[in-house]
C-alpha positions in Angstrom: 30.8 -70.7 -69.5 29.6 -72.6 -66.5 27.8 -75.9 -67.2 24.6 -77.0 -65.4 25.5 -78.8 -62.3 28.9 -77.1 -62.1 30.0 -75.0 -59.2 28.5 -71.5 -59.8 31.5 -69.8 -58.0 33.8 -71.6 -60.4 31.9 -70.3 -63.4 32.0 -66.7 -62.1 35.7 -67.1 -61.5 36.2 -68.3 -65.1 34.4 -65.3 -66.5 36.4 -62.9 -64.4 39.6 -64.6 -65.6 38.4 -64.4 -69.2 37.7 -60.7 -68.9 41.1 -60.1 -67.3 42.9 -62.0 -70.1 41.2 -60.1 -72.9 41.8 -56.8 -71.1 45.4 -57.6 -70.8 46.0 -58.7 -74.5 48.4 -56.3 -76.3 46.9 -54.0 -79.0 43.3 -54.4 -77.6 41.4 -51.9 -75.4 37.8 -51.3 -74.5 36.0 -48.9 -76.9 34.5 -45.8 -75.3 32.7 -44.6 -78.5 29.6 -46.7 -77.8 29.6 -45.6 -74.1 29.9 -41.9 -75.1 27.0 -42.2 -77.7 24.9 -43.9 -75.1 25.6 -41.1 -72.6 24.8 -38.5 -75.2 21.5 -40.1 -76.1 20.7 -40.5 -72.5 21.4 -36.8 -71.8 19.3 -35.7 -74.8 16.5 -38.0 -73.5 16.7 -36.4 -70.1 16.6 -32.9 -71.5 13.6 -33.8 -73.7 11.8 -35.3 -70.8 12.6 -32.2 -68.7 11.1 -30.0 -71.4 8.0 -32.1 -71.6 7.6 -32.0 -67.8 8.1 -28.3 -67.8 5.2 -27.9 -70.3 3.0 -30.1 -68.1 3.8 -27.9 -65.1 3.0 -24.8 -67.0 -0.4 -26.2 -68.0 -1.2 -26.8 -64.3 -1.0 -23.1 -63.4 -4.4 -21.7 -62.8 -5.5 -18.0 -62.6 -5.2 -17.9 -58.8 -1.7 -19.4 -59.0 -0.8 -16.7 -61.5 -2.2 -14.1 -59.1 0.3 -15.1 -56.5 3.2 -15.1 -59.0 2.1 -11.7 -60.3 2.1 -10.3 -56.7 5.7 -11.5 -56.2 6.7 -10.1 -59.6 5.3 -6.7 -58.8 7.1 -6.5 -55.4 10.4 -7.6 -56.9 10.0 -5.3 -60.0 10.4 -8.3 -62.3 8.3 -9.2 -65.4 5.7 -11.8 -64.8 7.2 -14.0 -67.5 10.6 -14.0 -65.7 9.1 -15.0 -62.4 6.9 -17.7 -64.0 10.0 -19.2 -65.5 11.6 -19.4 -62.1 8.6 -21.2 -60.7 8.4 -23.7 -63.5 12.1 -24.7 -63.0 11.1 -27.4 -60.4 8.1 -29.6 -60.0 8.2 -29.1 -56.2 7.7 -25.4 -56.6 4.5 -25.8 -58.6 3.3 -28.4 -56.1 3.9 -26.0 -53.1 1.8 -23.3 -54.8 -0.9 -25.9 -55.7 -1.0 -27.3 -52.1 -1.4 -23.7 -50.8 -4.5 -23.2 -52.9 -6.4 -26.4 -52.4 -9.0 -27.2 -49.7 -7.3 -28.4 -46.5 -4.0 -27.5 -48.0 -1.0 -25.7 -46.4 -1.5 -22.4 -44.7 1.6 -20.7 -46.1 3.9 -20.5 -49.1 7.1 -18.5 -49.4 9.1 -17.1 -52.3 12.8 -16.5 -51.7 14.7 -14.1 -53.9 18.4 -14.7 -53.4 21.5 -16.2 -54.9 21.0 -19.8 -55.7 22.4 -22.6 -58.0 21.4 -22.3 -61.6 19.8 -25.6 -62.7 20.9 -27.4 -65.9 18.7 -28.0 -68.9 18.1 -31.7 -68.0 17.0 -30.5 -64.5 14.6 -27.7 -65.3 13.6 -28.1 -68.9 15.0 -24.8 -70.2 18.4 -23.4 -71.1 19.6 -20.7 -68.7 22.4 -18.3 -69.6 25.4 -18.8 -67.4 24.3 -22.3 -66.3 27.2 -24.6 -65.4 28.6 -26.7 -62.6 28.4 -24.7 -59.4 27.1 -21.5 -61.1 24.9 -19.2 -59.0 22.7 -16.2 -59.8 19.8 -14.3 -58.3 16.8 -16.5 -58.5 13.3 -16.9 -57.1 12.7 -20.2 -55.1 9.3 -21.4 -53.9 9.6 -23.1 -50.5 7.6 -24.2 -47.5 10.2 -22.5 -45.3 12.3 -25.6 -44.5 15.4 -26.8 -46.3 16.5 -23.7 -48.1 18.1 -21.1 -45.9 16.8 -17.6 -46.3 19.6 -15.1 -47.2 17.7 -12.6 -49.3 14.1 -11.4 -49.5 11.2 -13.6 -48.4 7.7 -12.9 -49.8 5.2 -14.9 -48.0 1.5 -15.7 -48.3 -0.7 -16.8 -45.4 -4.2 -18.0 -45.2 -6.2 -18.3 -42.0 -8.9 -20.6 -43.3 -7.8 -23.8 -44.9 -11.3 -25.4 -45.2 -12.0 -23.7 -48.5 -10.2 -23.8 -51.8 -8.7 -20.6 -53.2 -10.0 -19.3 -56.5 -9.4 -16.1 -58.4 -12.7 -14.8 -56.9 -11.8 -15.2 -53.2 -8.0 -15.2 -53.1 -7.8 -11.4 -52.6 -9.9 -11.7 -49.5 -8.5 -14.9 -48.1 -4.8 -14.5 -48.4 -2.4 -12.2 -46.5 0.8 -11.0 -48.1 4.0 -9.9 -46.5 7.8 -9.4 -46.9 10.8 -10.2 -44.8 14.3 -8.9 -45.9 17.0 -11.1 -44.4 19.6 -9.2 -46.5 19.2 -6.1 -44.4 22.2 -5.6 -42.1 19.9 -5.2 -39.1 18.9 -8.9 -39.4 15.8 -11.0 -39.9 14.6 -10.5 -36.3 14.4 -6.8 -36.9 12.3 -7.3 -40.0 10.0 -9.8 -38.3 9.7 -7.5 -35.2 8.8 -4.6 -37.5 6.0 -6.5 -39.2 4.6 -7.8 -35.9 4.7 -4.4 -34.2 3.9 -2.0 -37.1 1.4 -4.1 -39.0 -0.3 -6.7 -36.9 -0.3 -5.1 -33.5 -2.1 -1.9 -34.5 -4.7 -4.0 -36.3 -5.3 -6.2 -33.3 -5.4 -3.1 -31.0 -7.9 -1.4 -33.3 -10.1 -4.5 -33.5 -13.4 -3.7 -31.7 -15.2 -7.0 -31.9 -13.7 -10.4 -31.0 -16.7 -12.6 -31.7 -17.6 -15.0 -28.9 -14.7 -13.7 -26.7 -16.8 -10.6 -26.1 -19.7 -12.5 -24.6 -18.4 -13.4 -21.2 -15.7 -12.4 -18.7 -13.7 -15.5 -19.4 -13.5 -14.6 -23.1 -12.6 -11.0 -22.4 -9.8 -12.2 -20.1 -8.6 -14.6 -22.8 -8.5 -11.7 -25.2 -6.6 -9.6 -22.7 -4.1 -12.4 -22.0 -3.5 -12.9 -25.7 -2.8 -9.2 -26.3 -0.4 -9.2 -23.3 1.4 -12.3 -24.6 1.6 -10.7 -28.1 3.2 -7.5 -26.7 5.6 -9.6 -24.7 6.6 -11.6 -27.8 7.2 -8.4 -29.8 9.3 -7.1 -27.0 11.2 -10.4 -26.8 12.0 -10.1 -30.6 13.4 -6.6 -30.0 15.6 -7.8 -27.1 16.7 -10.9 -29.1 17.9 -8.8 -31.9 19.7 -6.4 -29.5 21.3 -9.4 -27.8 22.5 -10.9 -31.1 24.1 -7.5 -31.9 26.1 -7.7 -28.6 28.2 -10.6 -29.8 31.9 -10.0 -30.1 33.8 -11.5 -32.9 37.3 -12.8 -32.2 40.0 -11.5 -34.5 40.5 -13.4 -37.7 43.8 -14.9 -38.8 45.7 -12.6 -41.1 48.9 -14.5 -41.4 50.1 -15.5 -44.9 52.3 -18.2 -43.4 49.4 -20.5 -42.4 45.9 -21.3 -43.6 44.0 -22.6 -40.6 41.4 -24.2 -42.7 44.0 -26.5 -44.2 45.2 -27.6 -40.7 42.9 -30.6 -40.0 44.9 -33.4 -38.3 47.2 -33.7 -35.3 50.1 -34.3 -37.7 49.3 -30.9 -39.4 49.4 -29.2 -36.0 52.8 -30.9 -35.2 54.2 -29.7 -38.5 52.9 -26.2 -38.0 54.3 -26.1 -34.4 57.7 -27.0 -35.8 57.8 -23.8 -37.8 58.9 -20.8 -35.6 57.4 -18.2 -37.9 54.0 -19.9 -37.8 54.2 -20.3 -34.0 55.0 -16.6 -33.7 51.9 -15.6 -35.8 49.5 -17.9 -34.0 50.8 -16.7 -30.6 50.1 -13.1 -31.7 46.6 -14.2 -32.7 46.0 -16.0 -29.5 47.3 -13.0 -27.5 44.8 -10.7 -29.3 42.0 -13.2 -28.5 43.1 -13.1 -24.8 42.8 -9.3 -24.7 39.4 -9.4 -26.3 38.2 -12.0 -23.8 39.6 -10.0 -20.9 37.7 -7.0 -22.1 34.5 -8.9 -22.3 35.0 -10.3 -18.8 35.8 -6.8 -17.4 32.7 -5.3 -19.0 30.5 -8.1 -17.6 31.8 -7.4 -14.1 31.3 -3.7 -14.2 28.7 -2.0 -12.0 25.5 -1.5 -14.0 24.2 2.1 -14.4 20.5 1.7 -14.1 17.6 4.3 -13.8 16.0 4.5 -10.3 12.8 3.2 -11.8 14.2 0.1 -13.5 11.8 -2.9 -13.2 12.4 -6.6 -12.7 12.2 -7.5 -16.4 15.3 -5.5 -17.0 17.1 -8.0 -14.8 16.1 -10.8 -17.1 17.1 -8.8 -20.2 20.5 -8.1 -18.7 21.3 -11.7 -18.0 19.8 -12.8 -21.3 22.1 -10.3 -23.1 25.2 -11.6 -21.2 24.2 -15.2 -22.0 24.0 -14.4 -25.7 27.4 -12.8 -25.6 29.2 -15.6 -23.7 27.5 -18.3 -25.7 28.5 -16.7 -29.0 32.1 -16.4 -27.6 32.1 -20.1 -26.6 30.9 -21.1 -30.1 33.9 -19.2 -31.5 36.3 -20.9 -29.1 34.9 -24.3 -30.2 35.4 -23.4 -33.9 37.9 -25.2 -36.1 40.3 -22.2 -36.5 40.4 -21.5 -32.7 41.0 -25.2 -31.9 43.8 -25.4 -34.4 45.5 -22.3 -33.0 45.3 -23.7 -29.4 46.6 -27.1 -30.6 49.6 -25.4 -32.2 50.5 -23.3 -29.2 50.0 -26.3 -26.9 52.3 -28.5 -29.0 54.9 -25.7 -29.1 54.6 -25.2 -25.4 53.9 -21.5 -25.8 53.7 -19.3 -22.7 50.4 -17.9 -24.1 48.7 -21.2 -23.3 48.6 -20.7 -19.6 46.8 -17.4 -19.9 44.5 -18.9 -22.5 43.5 -21.8 -20.2 42.7 -19.4 -17.3 40.5 -17.2 -19.6 38.9 -20.2 -21.1 37.9 -21.4 -17.6 36.5 -18.0 -16.7 34.5 -17.7 -19.9 33.0 -21.2 -19.3 32.2 -20.3 -15.7 30.6 -17.0 -16.8 28.6 -18.7 -19.5 27.3 -21.3 -16.9 26.4 -18.5 -14.5 24.4 -16.5 -17.1 22.7 -19.6 -18.3 21.7 -20.6 -14.7 20.5 -17.1 -13.9 18.4 -16.8 -17.0 16.8 -20.2 -16.3 15.6 -19.1 -12.9 14.7 -15.5 -13.9 12.5 -17.0 -16.6 10.4 -18.7 -13.9 9.9 -15.2 -12.5 8.7 -13.7 -15.8 5.0 -14.8 -15.7 4.7 -13.4 -12.1 6.3 -10.1 -13.1 4.1 -9.5 -16.2 1.1 -8.4 -14.0 3.3 -5.6 -12.6 3.5 -4.1 -16.0 -0.1 -4.6 -17.2 -2.4 -4.8 -14.2 -3.8 -2.1 -11.9 -2.9 -2.2 -8.2 -6.1 -4.0 -7.3 -5.5 -6.9 -9.7 -1.8 -6.8 -8.9 -2.4 -7.9 -5.4 -3.5 -11.4 -6.5 -0.1 -12.1 -8.1 2.0 -11.1 -5.0 2.0 -14.6 -3.3 3.2 -16.3 -6.5 5.8 -13.5 -7.1 7.3 -13.7 -3.6 7.3 -17.5 -3.7 9.1 -17.5 -7.0 11.8 -15.2 -5.6 12.0 -17.5 -2.6 12.6 -20.4 -4.9 15.4 -18.5 -6.7 17.0 -17.6 -3.4 16.8 -21.1 -2.2 18.1 -23.3 -5.0 19.8 -21.1 -7.6 23.6 -21.7 -7.8 24.7 -18.2 -8.6 21.9 -15.6 -8.2 21.1 -16.2 -4.6 23.5 -13.6 -3.1 22.1 -11.0 -0.8 23.1 -8.2 -3.1 21.4 -9.7 -6.2 18.3 -10.7 -4.3 18.0 -7.2 -2.7 18.5 -5.6 -6.1 15.7 -7.9 -7.6 13.3 -6.9 -4.8 14.1 -3.2 -5.4 13.3 -3.6 -9.1 9.9 -5.2 -8.2 9.2 -2.3 -5.9 10.2 0.2 -8.6 7.7 -1.4 -11.0 4.9 -1.3 -8.4 5.5 2.4 -7.8 5.6 3.1 -11.6 2.4 1.1 -12.1 0.7 3.0 -9.3 1.6 6.3 -10.9 0.3 5.2 -14.3 -2.9 4.0 -12.6 -3.4 7.3 -10.8 -2.8 9.5 -13.9 -4.3 7.1 -16.5 -0.8 6.6 -18.0 0.0 10.3 -17.9 -3.2 11.5 -19.5 -4.8 13.1 -16.4 -3.3 15.2 -13.6 -4.7 14.7 -10.1 -6.3 18.2 -10.4 -8.1 17.1 -13.6 -10.0 14.2 -11.9 -13.0 13.9 -9.7 -12.0 13.8 -6.1 -13.7 10.8 -4.8 -12.7 8.3 -7.6 -9.2 9.8 -7.3 -9.1 9.2 -3.5 -10.1 5.5 -4.2 -7.2 5.2 -6.6 -4.8 6.6 -4.1 -6.1 4.3 -1.4 -5.8 1.2 -3.7 -2.1 2.1 -4.2 -1.6 2.3 -0.4 -3.4 -1.0 0.0 -1.0 -2.6 -2.5 2.0 -1.5 -0.5 0.4 -3.0 2.7 -0.3 -6.3 1.0 3.2 -6.4 -0.4 4.6 -6.0 3.0 2.2 -8.6 4.5 3.1 -11.3 1.9 6.8 -10.6 2.3 6.7 -10.9 6.1 4.6 -14.1 5.9 7.0 -15.7 3.5 9.9 -14.6 5.6 8.3 -16.3 8.7 7.7 -19.5 6.7 11.3 -19.6 5.7 12.4 -19.2 9.3 10.2 -22.1 10.3 11.6 -24.3 7.5 14.7 -26.2 8.7 17.7 -25.8 6.4 16.3 -23.1 4.1 18.3 -20.1 3.5 16.7 -17.1 5.4 15.6 -13.8 3.9 18.5 -11.6 5.1 17.8 -8.6 3.0 17.7 -4.9 3.8 13.9 -4.2 4.1 14.7 -0.4 4.2 16.2 -0.7 0.7 13.4 -3.0 -0.6 10.4 -1.0 0.8 11.8 2.4 1.4 10.8 3.9 -1.9 7.3 2.5 -1.8 6.8 3.6 1.8 7.9 7.2 0.9 5.5 7.1 -2.1 2.6 6.0 0.1 3.4 8.8 2.6 3.0 11.2 -0.3 -0.3 9.6 -1.3 -1.6 9.9 2.3 -0.8 13.6 2.2 -2.5 14.0 -1.2 -5.6 12.2 0.3 -5.5 14.6 3.2 -5.2 17.5 0.8 -8.2 16.4 -1.2 -10.2 15.9 2.0 -9.4 19.5 3.0 -10.5 20.7 -0.4 -13.7 18.8 -0.1 -14.4 20.4 3.3 -13.5 24.0 2.5 -15.2 23.9 -0.9 -18.5 24.3 0.9 -17.6 27.9 1.7 -18.2 28.8 -1.9 -21.6 27.2 -1.8 -22.8 28.7 1.4 -25.6 31.3 1.3 -24.5 33.0 4.6 -24.0 36.7 4.0 -20.3 37.7 4.1 -19.0 34.2 3.9 -18.0 34.6 0.2 -14.9 36.5 1.4 -13.6 33.3 3.0 -14.6 31.3 0.0 -12.6 33.6 -2.2 -9.6 33.3 0.1 -9.8 29.5 0.0 -9.8 29.6 -3.8 -6.6 31.7 -3.7 -4.9 29.2 -1.4 -6.1 26.3 -3.6 -5.0 28.0 -6.8 -1.6 28.7 -5.3 -0.9 25.0 -4.7 -2.4 23.9 -8.0 0.1 26.1 -9.8 3.1 24.3 -8.4 5.3 23.2 -11.3 6.5 19.9 -9.9 5.0 16.4 -10.1 3.0 15.8 -6.9 3.4 12.0 -7.3 7.2 12.3 -7.4 8.1 11.3 -3.8 11.6 12.7 -4.3 10.3 16.3 -4.6 10.5 17.6 -1.0 9.1 20.9 -2.1 5.7 19.3 -1.9 6.1 18.6 1.8 7.0 22.2 2.5 4.1 23.5 0.4 1.7 21.0 2.0 2.6 22.2 5.5 2.1 25.8 4.3 -1.2 24.8 2.8 -2.4 23.4 6.1 -1.2 26.5 8.0 -3.1 28.8 5.7 -6.2 26.7 6.0 -5.8 26.8 9.8 -5.6 30.6 9.7 -8.7 30.6 7.4 -10.6 28.3 9.8 -9.7 30.6 12.7 -10.9 33.7 10.9 -14.1 31.9 9.9 -14.6 30.9 13.5 -14.3 34.5 14.7 -16.8 35.5 11.9 -19.4 33.0 13.0 
């Protein structure tokens, strides 16, 4: 031992030497019996404490807690006792349920039903059949939604008001219950989109009173904006799920000669590259990948087949879909297996490497292009939304912002600012305006033009014509500003392509307005009291009935039959007017 005043380091060294000497004496070893007994006693103590803690947790469950557990049990077709045992397995789970029910507590709690690790007795306080190191089984986990990844069924509870405590008396009215199934092959986004569109959206649409939001125009506008945003979000979920399904998976390694997961270092790659059989197999795999990538690139370069009424949001959806595809492909290229394959063919100086590098560069460039295009088209989104939800009168207010946003894309985007793409974007804007005008005139297909009162209908038609004129005006003003701005790329687009459809549509509307005015004038024949004039009134009704019976859509500017029938209608009215003149 070390004496007082002696060097402490010297005393420590003596003790270490003493231990070393005793440990090295022949015939003597350290006994493990005492250590084993201590560990056994410690394990039993931990198990007993776990049982006691479990009993405490069970005593904390109140009727309203049990109500939530019962709801989950019913949905999963499990006995209440089974589900309660799952909940009591961890203190955190009971705490989450308690926090959800107290005043100013959390607004949600989730129950996951999926494969999970089976806890040991000393961890949960009960003996579970099949428990062991690494053992898993279907279990119910209570979670806040963070940490544990959802792989199975999620049963969630939500509360909108956190300023009151939940009790067995009010929990039925205060709590919303729902289910998401992540185990479904269609994916979690589909499940979430289904709930948002099939459950909440109809409820919100059917809601007649919105409290204070109904009291003034600003509140009503806020309500309308919220509903529009909600619909856009639901649409986004649908597109996001569709985009995720577009991902292409590179072929997996099927060679029995090499396990890519075991190749981890440069030395491993060098050893693999020294084996001709392995090199042959990884070359074949890399060749398959090259063919897959070439197919993806070819598909992305193909001319798109689009309907002639495609709107501008379809452009964003297209590039967002391509971005998801290329990003998913890049993630696979960055994966461990892919990197090891490329390392091996690089070390072996394989001929496949040159082609791979070329395709890798093309994929990277394509991914950068799609990312850049999506970034700029997203700035256009808020200006395009009114084209889908506003009438032509309100739509006019968004035109300056819309054209300026397109101007910005044309001016500073790296890839999208080609004449072809910008013209195509403008054409899609025009398409949506024409579609919106048709919906406005027919009340979204509910009323034909013959089913509506003439004067309000004429006002609608004129509003659509005014929209076209304002569209042209804003475009031309923006074009002039660009020409007066030094160094800015000019608008060199085909205005015939951009405005041709809308112009033709407006010419059709002008003819319909003329038609309605003729009807207004000649309808007085039927109301006249002049003797003998009823013959002319009857003749007019025949002419009018003939054009009303035409089977085509009068608002479809592509139907040239209308132009022929319109001229014939005017001719017949001219003959009728001449006959009436002779009569009078």
